[in-house]
Each structure stands twice: as structure tokens, then as C-alpha cells.
C-alpha positions in Angstrom: 219.5 259.2 -4.8 223.1 258.7 -3.9 224.0 262.4 -4.2 221.4 263.3 -1.6 222.5 260.4 0.7 226.1 261.7 0.6 225.1 265.2 1.4 222.9 264.0 4.3 225.8 261.8 5.7 228.3 264.7 5.6 225.9 267.3 7.2 226.6 266.2 10.8 230.3 267.1 10.2 229.3 270.6 9.0 230.5 269.7 5.5 228.5 271.3 2.8 230.1 270.7 -0.6 228.5 272.0 -3.8 225.8 269.7 -5.1 227.4 269.5 -8.5 230.6 268.3 -6.8 228.9 265.6 -4.8 227.0 264.5 -7.9 230.3 264.1 -9.7 231.6 261.9 -6.9 228.4 260.0 -6.6 228.5 259.1 -10.3 232.0 257.8 -10.0 231.2 255.9 -6.8 228.3 254.2 -8.5 230.5 253.2 -11.4 233.1 251.8 -9.0 230.4 249.8 -7.2 229.5 248.1 -10.5 233.1 247.6 -11.4 233.8 245.9 -8.0 231.8 242.9 -9.2 234.0 242.6 -12.3 236.9 240.2 -11.6 238.7 241.1 -14.9 241.7 242.3 -12.9 242.1 238.7 -11.7 242.1 237.2 -15.1 245.3 235.6 -16.4 246.6 237.6 -19.3 249.9 235.9 -20.1 251.7 232.6 -19.7 254.1 234.2 -17.2 251.4 236.2 -15.5 252.0 235.8 -11.7 248.3 235.1 -11.3 248.8 231.9 -13.2 251.6 230.9 -10.9 249.6 231.7 -7.8 246.8 229.5 -9.1 249.3 226.7 -9.8 250.5 226.8 -6.2 246.9 226.8 -4.9 246.0 223.8 -7.0 249.0 222.0 -5.8 248.1 222.7 -2.2 251.3 224.7 -1.6 249.8 227.5 0.4 253.2 229.0 1.5 254.3 229.3 -2.2 250.9 230.8 -3.2 251.2 233.5 -0.5 254.8 234.2 -1.5 253.8 234.6 -5.1 250.9 236.9 -4.0 253.5 239.1 -2.2 255.5 239.4 -5.4 252.4 240.2 -7.3 251.6 243.0 -4.8 255.2 244.3 -4.8 255.3 244.6 -8.6 251.8 246.1 -8.7 250.0 243.3 -10.6 246.6 244.4 -9.2 247.1 247.8 -10.8 248.9 246.7 -13.9 247.7 248.0 -17.3 250.4 247.3 -19.9 251.7 243.9 -21.0 255.1 244.5 -19.4 253.5 245.5 -16.1 251.3 242.3 -16.2 254.3 240.0 -16.8 256.9 241.5 -14.5 256.2 239.7 -11.3 256.0 236.4 -13.1 259.2 237.0 -15.0 260.9 237.8 -11.6 259.6 234.7 -10.0 261.0 232.7 -12.9 264.4 234.4 -12.7 263.7 235.6 -16.3 263.4 232.0 -17.4 260.4 229.7 -18.2 259.4 228.3 -14.8 259.4 229.5 -11.1 262.9 229.6 -9.8 263.0 232.2 -7.0 260.5 230.3 -5.0 259.7 230.7 -1.3 261.7 227.5 -0.5 264.7 228.8 -2.3 264.7 232.5 -1.3 264.0 231.8 2.4 266.7 229.2 2.6 269.3 230.6 0.2 269.1 234.4 0.8 272.8 235.2 0.0 272.7 233.2 -3.2 269.5 234.8 -4.2 270.9 238.3 -3.7 274.0 237.4 -5.7 271.7 236.3 -8.5 269.8 239.5 -8.4 273.0 241.4 -9.1 273.9 239.0 -11.9 270.5 239.8 -13.4 270.8 243.6 -13.1 270.2 244.2 -16.8 267.1 242.0 -16.7 265.8 243.8 -13.6 265.9 247.1 -15.6 263.3 245.7 -18.0 260.7 245.1 -15.3 257.8 247.5 -15.1 255.7 248.2 -12.0 251.9 248.6 -11.9 250.4 252.0 -11.3 250.2 251.6 -7.5 253.9 250.7 -7.3 255.2 252.9 -10.2 257.9 254.6 -8.2 259.6 251.4 -6.9 263.2 250.8 -7.7 264.5 248.2 -10.2 267.9 248.1 -8.6 269.0 244.7 -7.3 269.9 246.1 -3.9 266.6 247.8 -3.4 264.6 244.7 -4.4 266.8 242.6 -2.2 265.9 244.8 0.8 262.2 244.4 0.1 262.3 240.7 -0.4 264.6 239.9 2.6 262.5 242.2 4.9 259.5 240.1 3.9 261.4 237.0 4.8 262.3 238.5 8.2 258.6 239.4 8.9 257.7 235.8 8.2 260.4 234.6 10.5 259.2 237.0 13.2 255.6 235.9 12.9 255.4 232.2 12.9 258.2 231.1 10.5 256.1 230.3 7.5 253.9 232.4 5.2 250.9 230.4 6.2 251.4 231.2 9.9 252.3 234.8 9.2 249.1 235.4 7.1 246.9 233.8 9.7 245.1 236.4 11.9 244.6 235.8 15.6 241.8 233.5 16.6 238.4 234.8 17.5 238.4 238.0 15.5 236.2 239.1 12.6 237.3 239.2 9.0 237.8 243.0 9.4 239.9 242.6 12.5 241.9 240.0 10.7 242.6 242.4 7.8 243.6 245.1 10.2 246.1 242.8 12.1 247.7 241.8 8.8 247.7 245.3 7.4 249.8 246.6 10.4 252.0 243.4 10.4 253.1 243.9 6.8 253.8 247.6 7.2 257.1 246.2 8.6 258.1 245.2 5.1 260.7 247.6 3.7 259.3 250.0 1.0 256.0 248.3 1.0 253.9 250.9 2.6 250.2 251.5 3.1 249.2 250.8 -0.5 251.3 247.7 -0.9 249.7 246.2 2.2 246.2 247.2 1.1 246.6 245.8 -2.4 248.2 242.6 -1.1 245.5 241.8 1.4 242.7 242.7 -1.1 244.3 240.4 -3.7 244.4 237.6 -1.2 240.8 238.2 -0.4 239.7 238.3 -4.0 241.6 235.1 -4.8 240.0 233.5 -1.8 243.3 232.7 -0.1 242.2 234.6 3.0 238.8 235.3 4.5 239.4 238.9 5.3 238.0 242.3 4.3 239.0 245.9 5.1 237.1 247.6 7.9 238.4 251.0 7.0 239.5 253.1 4.0 243.0 253.3 5.6 243.5 256.8 4.3 246.2 257.8 6.7 249.5 257.7 4.8 247.8 257.7 1.4 248.2 260.3 -1.4 245.4 260.1 -3.9 242.6 259.0 -1.6 243.4 261.7 0.9 243.4 264.3 -1.9 240.0 263.0 -2.9 238.7 263.2 0.7 239.9 266.8 1.0 238.3 267.6 -2.3 235.0 266.4 -0.9 235.3 267.4 2.8 237.8 270.3 2.9 241.0 270.7 4.8 241.0 268.3 7.8 243.6 266.0 9.4 244.2 262.6 7.8 242.8 260.9 10.9 239.6 263.0 10.8 239.1 262.5 7.1 239.6 258.7 7.5 236.9 258.7 10.2 234.5 260.7 8.0 235.0 258.5 5.0 234.7 255.3 7.0 231.4 256.6 8.4 230.2 257.7 4.9 231.0 254.2 3.5 229.2 252.5 6.4 226.1 254.8 6.1 225.9 254.2 2.3 226.6 250.4 2.6 229.6 250.7 0.3 232.7 248.5 0.8 235.6 250.5 2.2 237.9 249.3 -0.7 235.4 250.7 -3.2 235.2 254.0 -1.3 239.0 254.3 -1.1 239.4 253.5 -4.8 236.7 256.0 -5.8 238.3 258.8 -3.8 241.6 258.1 -5.5 240.2 258.1 -9.0 238.0 261.2 -8.4 240.9 263.5 -7.6 242.8 262.6 -10.8 242.6 264.5 -14.0 240.3 262.8 -16.6 242.2 260.2 -18.8 241.7 260.0 -22.5 238.7 257.9 -23.7 239.5 254.7 -25.5 238.4 256.2 -28.9 241.1 258.9 -28.3 243.9 256.3 -28.0 246.1 255.5 -31.0 244.6 252.9 -33.4 247.5 250.5 -33.1 246.8 249.9 -29.3 246.0 246.2 -28.8 244.7 244.4 -25.8 245.7 240.9 -24.7 243.2 238.1 -24.7 241.9 237.0 -21.3 242.1 233.6 -19.8 239.7 233.6 -16.8 240.8 232.2 -13.5 238.3 229.5 -12.3 236.7 229.7 -8.9 239.2 228.9 -6.2 238.5 227.2 -2.9 239.7 229.1 0.1 242.8 227.5 1.3 243.7 229.5 4.4 241.2 230.2 7.2 241.7 232.8 9.9 242.0 231.2 13.3 
């Protein structure tokens, strides 16, 4: 029983939460384990969904462009998007609010000044963009977006000169070491932060653009997951809580990304059930992404 396993794993740390509390967390953890096999978050939901444009670049063999588009997806919170506007925002941005990709990697990396001028010309359009839940406090202002984008361009220049090179971990490492190398590399991007890096790398893994996987919950610097860890383990330093949760995930055989997500969800107040939502709420149809061959290999 998962509840008993969690209690046993926490006992060496002198952590003795109430069984009812552990049972509550165990129930959510099991649900997230089942949900982790559901790729619905990677289904194309709109004609300007950034996931469609990522796949187009993959199919064309343009790895640099696919990685650039994945970065935009992470910045605008596509992995945590719920509403139609959140789902479309990264794609609308890539298309410069037109029909086809315009602010491509080739253009933005070579024409930075012109790109920034265009951002200010589209200031009203930028205000219509909506960020996914994990990025909901990001700015729509052209200057703020320019700083994020151009800092990404600078990181690429500093680490190989192309997205393909920048996203390639050092040779000889494991998939977990590769994730860790890239995680710390992209912390250099302005206003991207811990969650932006984590979501970007997990998106690339799920879309089979990179053969990497997290080797930690990366709780340090987080908000919700740390609150969940404190709820379970009591008041301890972020580093200690991260070590405990990493150990718990390893002992239970649960992926670190699933543990991190479960901790974040567990500390939140319960949301309304679907039957409690207004009757006029509609959901977009799904267009599944087909299986994608891995196009970038570490080392």
C-alpha cells in the first residue's frame, strides 16, 4: 500500500505525519502516476497551437527551429495551458499575430533590433496574449518579452552558437546528468526561472526532441512544490526537503517530475468539479500528435 510505503520511507528522517494526511497525498500521487501516461497535454488543439508548429519544424528536419519554438512554448506556458487563449498564445506570437511563423529563429537571432521594434509595434496585440498556469505572472509588455527572448539568444551564442548545440548535453553523461546540465544552463535566461527550465526540458523530453529526464524534483526555488513538501514533512530547509523528496521518489520508484507535480497540486485548495462549472463551458476538439522520432541525441 502506497500510504504505508510513504510512512516507512519518511521514518528515517524522524518525520511522522498523520496517516490520514499521508493517505490523502498517496491518493493524489497514484492519480498523477496514471495521468503521467496520458499525453493529452501534447495534443494539438488549434491551428495556431505552438505544438503544431514544433511538429512542422521536426518533420522538416529543422531542429534549431523546433527547439526555438519549444522555448516559446515554455515561456508562454503551453505545457500548463488550460484555456483556448492560453493554448494559442505562443503560436500567435511565433506568427507575429498573422497566419504563418514569422518570428522564427533565423529571423530573431539575426535581426534582433528589427524584432524588438516590431514587438513595440504590436504592443496592443501582445496585451491579448495569455500565459499558462505555470507562467501566469509573466509580463505582456514588449520590453519585458524582448529581454526574455534576447537573453535566450545570448545563451545560445554563449553555448555553441545554435539551439542544437546549446541543447546538447556534454558527452558521456546519463540522461539525468544531461537534464541537470541543461537545467542550470537555461537558468541564465532572463525571467525564465526554475519552473520555466523544468517545463521546457520536460516538454522536449515528452516530444522526443531530447533524450533526457530529471534526476531530482528540483524543489529549491519553487513555490507550490515546496509548500507541498513542508505540508508532508514539516518545516525544513529547501535543500533538505529536496533531498527527502528525491529519496522518497527513488524509494517508491516514482518519476521525479510526477513527484514534483503531485506536491504542487496537493498543497492547493480543491478546484471545482467539472459538474460544478457553468453549462456553457466548451472544450476544444483534440488533434493527436503522431509519434515523433528523436531528432537530437545527447553526446
